[in-house]
C-alpha positions as CSV (number, residue, x, y, z in Angstrom):
1,M,-19.7,114.6,220.7
2,L,-20.0,111.4,218.8
3,L,-16.4,110.5,219.3
4,S,-16.7,111.0,223.1
5,V,-19.8,108.8,223.2
6,L,-18.0,106.1,221.1
7,L,-14.9,106.2,223.4
8,H,-17.1,106.0,226.5
9,T,-19.0,103.0,225.0
10,Y,-15.7,101.3,224.2
11,S,-14.5,101.8,227.8
12,M,-17.7,100.2,229.1
13,R,-17.3,97.0,227.0
14,Y,-16.8,94.9,230.2
15,V,-20.2,95.9,231.6
16,L,-22.2,93.6,229.2
17,P,-20.5,90.3,230.1
18,A,-20.7,91.2,233.8
19,A,-24.4,92.0,233.5
20,V,-25.1,88.8,231.6
21,M,-23.2,86.7,234.1
22,L,-24.8,88.4,237.1
23,G,-28.2,88.2,235.4
24,T,-28.0,84.6,234.6
25,A,-26.6,83.5,238.0
26,P,-30.0,83.7,239.8
27,T,-31.5,81.5,237.0
28,Y,-28.9,78.9,237.5
29,I,-29.3,79.0,241.2
30,L,-33.1,78.6,240.9
31,A,-32.6,75.7,238.4
32,W,-30.1,74.0,240.7
33,G,-32.4,74.5,243.8
34,A,-35.4,73.1,241.9
35,W,-33.3,70.1,240.8
36,R,-32.0,69.6,244.3
37,L,-35.5,69.4,245.7
38,F,-36.8,67.2,242.9
39,S,-33.8,64.8,243.0
40,A,-34.1,64.3,246.8
41,L,-36.2,61.3,246.1
42,L,-33.9,59.9,243.3
43,P,-30.6,58.1,243.6
44,A,-27.6,60.4,244.2
45,R,-26.0,59.5,240.8
46,F,-28.9,61.3,239.0
47,Y,-28.4,64.4,241.1
48,H,-24.6,64.4,240.4
49,Q,-25.1,64.0,236.7
50,V,-27.4,67.0,236.3
51,D,-25.4,69.0,238.8
52,D,-22.2,68.5,236.8
53,R,-24.1,69.4,233.6
54,L,-25.4,72.7,235.1
55,Y,-22.0,73.6,236.3
56,T,-20.5,72.8,232.9
57,I,-23.0,75.0,231.1
58,Y,-22.5,78.0,233.4
59,Q,-18.7,77.7,233.2
60,S,-18.9,77.4,229.4
61,M,-20.9,80.7,229.3
62,V,-18.3,82.4,231.5
63,L,-15.4,81.2,229.4
64,F,-17.2,82.2,226.2
65,F,-17.5,85.8,227.4
66,F,-14.0,86.0,228.7
67,E,-12.5,84.6,225.5
68,N,-14.7,86.2,222.8
69,Y,-16.3,89.4,224.1
70,T,-13.6,90.9,226.3
71,G,-10.7,90.0,224.0
72,V,-8.9,88.0,226.6
73,Q,-6.7,85.4,225.0
74,V,-6.4,82.0,226.7
75,I,-3.2,80.2,225.7
76,L,-3.2,76.5,226.5
77,Y,0.0,75.5,224.8
78,G,2.7,77.0,222.4
79,D,5.5,79.4,222.6
80,L,5.5,82.1,225.3
81,P,4.8,85.6,224.0
82,K,7.9,87.8,223.6
83,S,6.4,90.8,225.4
84,K,6.5,91.1,229.2
85,E,3.0,91.2,230.6
86,N,1.4,91.0,234.1
87,V,-1.3,88.5,234.7
88,V,-3.7,87.5,237.4
89,Y,-4.6,83.8,237.0
90,I,-7.8,82.5,238.7
91,S,-8.9,79.0,238.2
92,N,-11.3,76.7,239.9
93,Y,-12.2,73.0,239.6
94,Q,-15.0,70.9,241.0
95,V,-14.2,68.0,243.2
96,K,-16.9,65.3,243.5
97,G,-18.7,65.8,246.7
98,R,-16.6,68.8,247.9
99,G,-17.8,71.7,245.8
100,V,-15.6,74.1,244.0
101,N,-12.0,74.9,245.0
102,W,-10.3,78.1,243.9
103,R,-6.7,79.0,243.1
104,L,-5.3,82.5,242.6
105,A,-1.8,83.4,241.4
106,G,-0.3,86.6,240.3
107,A,2.8,87.3,238.2
């Protein structure tokens, strides 16, 4: 009984990061909306500075969960692993004034 509960818990390890990210998204959207309304009277450079900071904080949290909690390894440089693996690569970047652009590649 305990072993089956433990195995089930281990198989559900991806639920916590998803719940945290989905749970914090409304908070970030509300913070962004409040900042958007407040900064309407300020110069645009102030809005863009805080908007970039909010985006950086949220993406840092997403990266933290994918690197540390789920066990995904992000390799930025170095030798290629010897084993053959499949990968789905999703990346995004923010362009000033154009929002977020997404790229998706599978191997």
